[in-house]
N, C-alpha and C positions, 0 to 999 in steps of 0.2 A: 377615411382609412389612409394611413400613411404607407407610402410605397418606398421601400428601401432599394435603391439602385446600386448601392455600395455595400460591401460586407459590414455586418454589425455583430454585436455580441449575442444577439438573440436567434441567429440563424446560421447554419453551417456556411462558412465563406465559400467552400467549394461549389455549392449550388449557384451562388450569385456569380462567381467567376465563370462557371460553365454557361450561365445565361448570357453573360457578356460575350463569350466566345461564339455562341450560337447566333446572337444578334449581329455581331461583327461579320461572321461568315455569310449569313443570309444577305445582309445589306451590301457588303462589298462585292460578293459574287453577282448579285443582281445588277449592280452598277457596272461591273466589268462586262457582263454579257450584253447589257444595253449599249455600252460603248462600242462593242464589236458590231452588234446588229444595226445600230443607227449610224454607223460609219464615222465614229469619233475616235476609234483606235487607229494607230498609225503604223509606221514602218517596222519598228522593232518587234511588234506583235507578230507580224508576218515573217520576219527574218528568223526568229527563234522557232516558229512552227515549221518553216521549211527545213531548217537545219535538223530538227529532231525527227521530222517525217522522213527526210532522206536517210538518217541514221537507221530508222526502222526498215527502210528499203534496202539496206546493205551498203549505203554510201555515207559512211560516218562523217558528220559535221559539214557535209557539202551544202553550199548555198549560193545561188546566183545573186540573190539580194545582198549577201555579204560581199560578193565580188564587186558589186557596184561601189562599195565603200573602200576598196583596196587602193593602195597608193598608185599603181599604174593607171587605174581608171580616174581617180580624183585629180592626180597631178600631171599625168602624162598623156591624157586623152585616149587611152586604150579602151577597148570594149570589154565588158564583163565576160568572164570565162566560165564555161561549163566545167565542173569538176573542182572548182575553187573551194577550199576548206576554210571555214571560219576560224580555225585554230591559229591562223596567221595573225588574227587581230586580238582574239581573246582565247586563252587556254581554258576551256570549259568542259573537260571530259565527264564531269558529274551529270551533265544534262542528259547523257545517254540513258540514265535510269528511268527517265520519263517516257521513253519511246513506246513501251507497251500501252501506256495510258493514252497517248496520242493516237495509237492505232485503234483504240476502243471508242473514244468519244470525239476525236478530231479536233476542230478549232476550239471547242469548249473545254478541252482538257487543260489548256494553259491557264485560264483564269481560275479553274478549279484547283490546280496545283498551287498557284501563288497564294490563294486565299487559305488553302488547307495548311501549308507549311508555316505561314505567318500566324495563323490562329493557333496552331499546335505549339508554336514558340511561346505564346502567351500562357499556355497551360504549364509548360516546363518551367517558365519563369515563376509561376505560382508555387510549383513543387520546390524549386530552389529557395524561394522565400520562406517556406515552411521549415526548411532545415535550420534557419537561424532566428526566425521571428514568430510572434504570435500569429495564428492563422488569419485573424482579421487584418492585420497590417500587411501580411503577405498578399492578401486578396486586394487590398487597395493598390499596392504596387502593380499587380497584374492588371487590374482594371485601368490604371493610368497608362499602361502600355498601349491600350486601344484608343486613347484619346489624343495622342501626340501626332502632330503633322508629319513627324519624321517616320512614323509607321503608317498612318493613313495614306499619305501621299504615295510612297512606294507601293502600297497595296493596290492603289487605284491606277497605277502606271501601267503601260504596256508590260507584258511579261518580261522578266529579266532574270539573269542567272544568279543574282545576289539575294533573291527572296529566301533562300534556305539558310542564310548566314545566322540570323537570330536563333533558329532552332538548334543548329550545330553548336554555337557558342554556349547557349544556356545548358545544353546537354553535357558539354565538356565540363563546365564549372560544376554542374550537378554531380557528375562523376567524381570530381575532386572532393566535393562536400561530403559525399557518401562513402568515400574511400573505395569506389568501385572502378577498378582499373579498366575493365572492358568498356564501361560507359564513358570513360575518359578517352581511351585509345581510338575508338571508332570515329568520333567527330574530329579529334586531333589529326588523324590521318587524312580525313576527307576534306578538311578546310582548304588546304592549298590547291585542291582539285576543283574547287568551285570556280575559281578564276585566278589568273596568274598573280594578281596583286593582293589577293586575300591572305597570302603568306605573310605579308607585312603586318596585318592585323593579328595573325597567329603569333608572330614574333612578340607583339606587345603583350599578349596573354602569357607567353613564356616569361617575359620580364616581370610581370605581376606575380607569377608563381614563385620566382626566385626571391623576391623581396617581401612578399606578403603571405606566402604559404610555406613556412619552413619545412614541413614534412614532405613537401612536393618540390623542394628546391632542385634536386637532381633531375627530376622529370621536367622541370621548367627549363633547365639548361639544355636538356635534350630537345625540348620543343623549339627553343630558339634556334638551335643548330639545324633541326629538320626544316623549319620554316624558311630560314635564310638560304639554306642549300636548295630547297625547292624553288624559291623565287629566282635564284641565280641560274640554275639549270634550265628552268622553263623559259625564262626570258632571253637567255644568251645562247642556249643550245637547241631547245626543242622548237620554239615558235619560229625562229629564222628558217627552219626546214620547210615551212609552209608559205613564207612570204616575208617581206621586209617591212610590214606595216608598223610593227612595234617601234622601230628606230626612226622610220621616215615619216610616220604620221602621229601615232599616239604619244610617244615621248615628246615630239615637237609641239603637239597641241597643248600638253599639260606642263611641260618643263622646258620648253624651247628657250625661255628667257635666260636660262643658265648656260645654254650651249652655244650662244652667239651664232646661230644659223647652221651649226655643224650637226651631223647625225651622231647618235650615240645610244648606248643602252643604259641599264640601271646603274651600273658602276660608274659610267661616265657622268651621269647626272649627279651622283653623290659626291664625286671628286670636284665637279664644277661648283656645287653648293659650298663645299668646304673652302674653295678658293675665293668665293664671293660672299663673305658673311654679311656685308652691308646690304646687298641685293636680297639675300635670304631673309634678313630681318624685315626689310621693307615688305616683302611678299607675305610674311607671316602675320603682319598687323594691318595690312591694307587689302581691300577697302574696309575701313572701320565699320561702316554701316552694315555691310554683309556679314562681317565677323560677329558683331553684336547680335544681329538677327539670328545667326546660327546658334549661338549659345542660349539665347532666350528660348528659341523653339525647342532645343534639346532638353533644357532643364525645367521649363515651365510646368509640364504635366506632373512633375514630382516636387512641385513647390520649391524649386531651386536647391533642394538638398544635395544634388550631385556636385554642386560647387564646393561643398565642404568635405567631400569624400576623397581620401587619398587613393582608394582602390579604383574609383572612377578614372582618375587622372592617369594611373598606371595602365589601365585596360584600354583607354582610348589614345594613349600618347602617340603611337606611331601612325595610326590612321588619321588622327587629327593633324599631325605634322604634315602628312601628305596632302590633306585637304587644304590647309592654310598656305602651303608653299606652292600649290598649283596655280596656274593661270587659267582664265576662262571662268564662266559662271557656274558650270555644271557641278563642280566639286563642292560648291558652297550653297547650292540650291536645296532648300530644306524639304522640298516635296519630291526630290528625285531619289533614285535607287541608292546613290552613294551614301546616303545617310545611314544605311544599314550597316556600314562599317563601324559607326559610332554608337548606334542605339543599344546593342547588347552590353557594351561596357558601361554605359550610363545607368542602365537599369540593374544589372548585376552588381555593379559597384555600390549603388545606393543601398542595396540589401545589406552589404557589409557595414556601412555606416550606421544603419538603423539597428544592427545587431547589438551595438553597444549603447544605444540611446533609445530603445523602443518605448521606454516609459514616457517619453515626450509625446508619443502618439495619443496618449489619453487626454491631452489638453484639447478641450473642445474647440477653442478658438483656432488652434492650428488646423484641426480637421476642417473647419469652415474655410480657412484660407486655401487649403489643398483642393477642396471641392471647387472653389472659384477658379483656381488655376486650371483645373481640368476643363471646366466649362469654357474658359477663354481659349484654351488650346483647340478644342473642337470647333468653336465659333470661327476663329480665324482660318482654320484649315478648310472648313466647308465654304465660307464666303469667298475664299480664294479660288474655288472651283478647280481643284487640281486635275489636270489632264482632261478637262472638259467633261468630267464625270457627272456634273450637275447642271449641264447646259440646258436641260429641259426647264429649269426654274431660275437659273442665274445667267444673265447675258454674257456673251463672250467678250463684248466690248460695250462701254457706256457712251463714249464719245470718240467716233461716231457709234450710234446704237447698232449693235448686231446681236440679234437673239433669234434662234431658230426654235419655234414653238414645238411642243411635244408631238402634235398631230403631223406636222411637216416632217419631223425626224422619223416618225413611224412610217409615213408614206415612203420616204426615201429608202428606209430599210427594206420594206416590202418590195419596192421597185428593184432594189439591188439583188434580191433573191431571184426575181424573175430574170434579171440580166445574167446572173451566173449560170442559170439553167440552160442558157443558149450556148455556153462554151464547153466543148468536149473536155472531159477531165484530164486527158493525156496531152492536150495541146499546149504549145508554148504561148505565153501571154505577156504583154506589157500593159500595165494598168496604173492609174493614179494612186497616190499614197493611201488615201482613205479606203480604197478597194482591196489593197494588198492583203490585209489580215485574213480575209475570207477566201482568198484564191491561192493560198500558200501551200496547199497539199498537192504540189506538182513540182517537177524537177526544174523547169525553166520558167521563171517569173522575173520580170524586170519592172523598174519604176519608170512610168511615162510622165512627162515627155523627156526625161533625162536620157532614157535609152529605149530602143526597140530592136537593137541589133546586139549580137553576142558572138563569141567564138566557141565553136564546138570542141570536142575532145581532141580533134586533129588540128586545131588552130584555124579552121576555116570560118570566115565571116558568114553569119546567117541572120535572117530576119525572123521575128516571132510570127506565129500563125495569126494571132489576134491582138488587136489593140483596143482597150476599153477606156473611154474618157467620159467624164461628167462635168463639162465646163460650168454648168449651172451651180454645181456644188461649191466649187471654189469661188465663183462670182458672188455667192451669198456672203462670203467673208472678206472679199477683196477691198471693201471700203476701209476696213480697219487693219488688215494684215497684209503687209507688202508682199510676203512670199506667196500668198494665195493669188494676188493680182498678177505676179510674175508667172505663176503656173497657168493661169487663164491665157495670158498672152502667148506663152510658149506652146501650150497644148493646141491652141487654135491655129497657130502658124504651122505647126508640124502636121496636124491633121489635114489642113488644106494642101500642103506640099505633097503629102503621100497620096492623097486622092487624085490631085491634078496630074501627078506623074504616072498614075495608073499602077503604082507598085501595090497599092491596096485599094479595095473597093468598100463602099458602105454596106456592111452586112446587116446592120440594124440601126434604126434611129427612132427616138421618141423625144418628147420635150425635155427629158431629163438626161438621156444617155445616148452615146454613140459607140458602136462597135465597128471596127474596120477588120477586114479579113484579107489576108495576103492573096494576091493574084485573082481577085474577084472583080468582075465587071459591075460597076454600080448602076442601079436603076435610077431613072430621072427623079422619081419621087423621093428616094432616099437621099440623093445629093441635095435636093431642094430643102429637105428637112434638116440636114446637117448645116447648110448655109444659113438657114433661118436661125438655128440655135447658136451658131458661132457669132453671128451678127448681134444677136440679142445679148449674149453674155459679154461680148467685147465692149458693147456700149455700157453695160452695167458696171463692168470692172474699171472703166475709165471715168466714172462719175466722181 
């Protein structure tokens, strides 16, 4: 019996696309929940949960975890501040719509949201395809959406604010295709509210409308004006009200090479680029290897058709320029969230190319090549183990060998649940990165060993009530990953210092975990347990 996993002429394509969406949702949600339970999720998962949870409690966008990433903390040695708002780093007001769901299902709400909006984007892409193409071809494009590393990677990543971009962009273009103004206006208005730099991508859509959609040319000009105005107002007027992070940290990290060490905003960067065309050209084409890998990963699942589409190049022009002109590896990393700036333009633009050449789809040899491209895309994505989502079967490192088997990951997940039950829900906590996602529904949470002190609303220095450490967790990875080795050394030194100074006492200790409590007198057996664990993990991390 032949099983058709791609749409064909003998069966409604919608059913197969829905099957792909269901399978994608189940698999990705399962992997996401496993990442959180088995302690493979990391900092951003907790940061966004704390931010949205605080919004639900009447403290919009407040986050002590975000405060740890602020310029005063990172560059001036200041303590994290209670009351700090993440809006200083990223303007993400649209996140507030998820607050009720966080209130209903807690830590599991974020993976549910991320999977749901990306899966829904695939369905809207299918509807968009049907506006211009035979249903079977539209189905193939929609299925290809779920095979690309630039979708699978961001879907498996920690929760992020960009996950809603494909749904909004596909809905906007669907509104244009159907001549439905409301369907166009809602996503057009919301896009710049996803994050401050999403307005640049929206500007690119407006340019596409001006040159490729004559009936929408005036609306395209309006969208360009709205998007550019939103970016300039948000980055130059609104975000500085909450902090200086945009100019002193994020602009420097991504575009500091143009500013020669000076601080500046969006306009300053553009002026500096114009004054240094040689440097700009160099940044756009180098490093060659990363640039080629980016294009291959983007275009492979669609059998490289996007390379031929003028619509694709218009839709991705501005976000692609931003990615190529940035410094650092994140903007070019094909498994990170930033790819979602490019993905909608690649897939929607391909639909417009096929609308004039859909007869070529009937060539069986081409269909075979397309299938091979999809398989290759999935294969390289999964074997790359994005975000440690498949660490139960794929080693985290081969040389030296680091692989935590599934039973050990299950045990450490269960142990972590027992650990969390010992911490009062309203207490302030400092915990290591892998523990943060499951502790974030509290107002005061810091990353240990980086911080265990903070400033309260009056500016007074305070220590957290509890410190949670699992030296053995980081020691398991220390042979292959330097940052884990550093965490072991710093955690152990800080734990010893705090207990020896009697600022904290050992509240709980077992072979896996240590909890310190402020102003507690340690029992001899607990101090001995901690000393034994620290000695063991220190020895392992130095091997």
